[in-house]
N, C-alpha and C positions, 0 to 999 in steps of 0.2 A: 316043246323041243329043248328047253333048258329049265333048271330048277330056279326057285326063287332066290335072288341073291341075298336077301336078308328079311328078316321078320319085320313087317311094316310097324309093329307095335314098338320096336326099339328106336324108330325114327322120331324122337321126341323134340326135335329142333326145327319143325317144319312150320313156316308161316303161311304159305299160300300154295294151294293146288289148283289146277285148271283141268276142266274136262271139256273135249272138243265136240263130243256128241254121245249118243246114248248106247252105242255098242259096248258090250261087256268088257272089251279090252281097252276102253277109253273111260269107262265109268265102272270100275271094278269094286264091288262091295267088299270083297275080301281084303283089298288093300285099303280102301278109304275109311271103313268103319274103325279098324284098329288105329289109323292115323288120327282120326277125330278123337278117339279116347286119349291118345297120347299127347295131343296137342289141343288143349281146350280152347284156345283162341284161333284156331286154324280157320282161315278164310277159303271158301270154295268159289271159284269163278266158273260160270257155266253159260251156255247159250240160253237165253231167256225162254226160247221156244220149248226147252227140255226140263223146265222147273218141276212140273208134276212128276215126271219119271225120276228125277234126281231125288226129290224129297221122299218118294215112296220106296226107292231102292235102298237108300241110306238110313231111313227112319229118322229124319231130321224135321225141324219146324220149317214151314213154308217159306218164312222170311230169311232164313239163314243163307242160302246161296246169293252170290252177286250175279245177277243175270245181265247179259249183254247181248246186243244185236250187232250185226256187221255195221262198222263206222262209229261205234260207241267205244268209250274208254273209261277206266276206273282206276283210281290210285288206291292200292292195297299194300300195306305194310312196307312202304318204300319202293314198291314195284309200280310202274305205270304201264297198264295193260290195255292194249288196243285190239279190238275184235276185228278180223278180216274174214271175208267168205271163204268157205271151203265147199268144193264140189265133189261129192261121194255117193253116187257117180255124177250127179248134177247138183246145181244150185237149187235147193228146196226150202220153202218157207211153210210156216204153219198158217192156221186160218187168220191170224193177226198180222201176217206178213214178216214175222221174225224168222231169221235163218236157223235152220235145224243143225247145220254143220258150220263150225267156225274154225278159224286158225287164230293164232295170237301173235302179235308183235309185242315184245316185252322189253321195256326200258329199264335197266337195272344199274344204277350208277352211270358209268360211261358206256355200258354195253347196250346194244340192241340186237335182240334174238328173236327169230321168226321160228315158231313151231306151227307147221302147217295143219296139224291134225291130219285126218285122212282126206285126201284130195287128188283130184285129177286137174289138168289144165282147164282154165276157163277164160272167157273174154275179158280183156282189160287186167288180167291177173298180174302181168309183169309191171305194167305201168303203175298199178296200185301199190306195189311193194318196193319199186325202185327208190321212192322218195325217202325211204326210211334209212338208206345207207347202212345196211345190215353187216354186223360183224359175224354172225353165226346163223345158219339155217339148218333146221332139223326137218328132213323131208323123207316120206315113205318111198319105197323102191320095189314093192312086190308086184306091181302091175295090175292088169285087169284082164283076167281070163274067164269067160262066161261059164266055163265047165266047172269052176269052183262054186258057183252059185252064191257068191258074196260080192258086195259092193267093191269096186276097184280103186286102184290108186295109180299114182305115177309109176312109170317104169324106171329102171335105173338110168338109162340114158336121158329120159325126160327130166328126171331129178337133177342130174348133173347140168343139163342145159338151162333149167330154170334158175339154179343157183348162180350160173354165169350171168344169165340175162338180168337177174335182179341185183347183181352186184355184190353178192354175199362174199365176204372174205374167206369163210370156210363153211363147207357143208358136211354134215354128219348124217348118214342114211339110217333109217329106221323102218320098222314094220316088216321085219323078215326074221327067220330063224326063231319064230315063236309058235306058229301053228303049222303042222306039216302039210295041211291042205291049202295053206295060204302063205307061201313063203317064195323067196327068190334068191338066187346067188348074187352077191354084191359085184361079181367080176364085170358085168357089163357097166355097172355104175362107175367102177374104178377106171375102166378103159375109157369111157366117155369123159370123165374128169381129166384124166391125163391128156386126152386129144385136145380138149378144150382149154387146157391150162387152168383148170379151176382146182383151187386148193381143198382138200377133203381130208377126212380121218375116219377110219373104220374102227369101231369100238366092239370089243368082245362083250358078252353078257357080264355085267358087273364091273367092267373097266371104267376107270375115271378119266375125264378130260379136264385139263386145265386151260384156263383163258390165258396163261402165261405163253402159250404156244402162239398167240396172235400178237402182231405188232401194233400197239396204239399210237 
């Protein structure tokens, strides 16, 4: 639904990328391979359950990705990254008990950022995230409609309520206006945030957000 904002080959200042799961919009070869070429020391953090797919899709050595499972953490290039479960549509593990879908809480300097990956609500989700005292949450809002025949996500109102319940200072919605068959209007998300008193920011494709908007 939108053009690429920038050629990823021009992004030669990237230290770390994360992948939440193996769906192509979260493990995109056309983005990641140029990034790897432009950033020779790039670190890739992935669900350990997905190592084989990541290695095959990106054509990299098996030991290159940093694999995590829910509850595990890693320090990479000054970022402290904590893996948390994601349910897309449900919590799933591989034969070794490793989570196939992850979200990440990232500590960067004074900031604590939660990127949920693709997820719906699951038991103990709120309690598991409240302890981080998050400054920013990035949450999907495209919902879960069976007729799309793809795995679902939070709805806009669910994302707004989750952000409020986990105490996120600001929430930015994502996972919409990308694929015509799998999108949603942010209007219900906006209305829910306003009703709940949850601070939010809507970004257009390519628009920048600055942490200066938050009070530390």
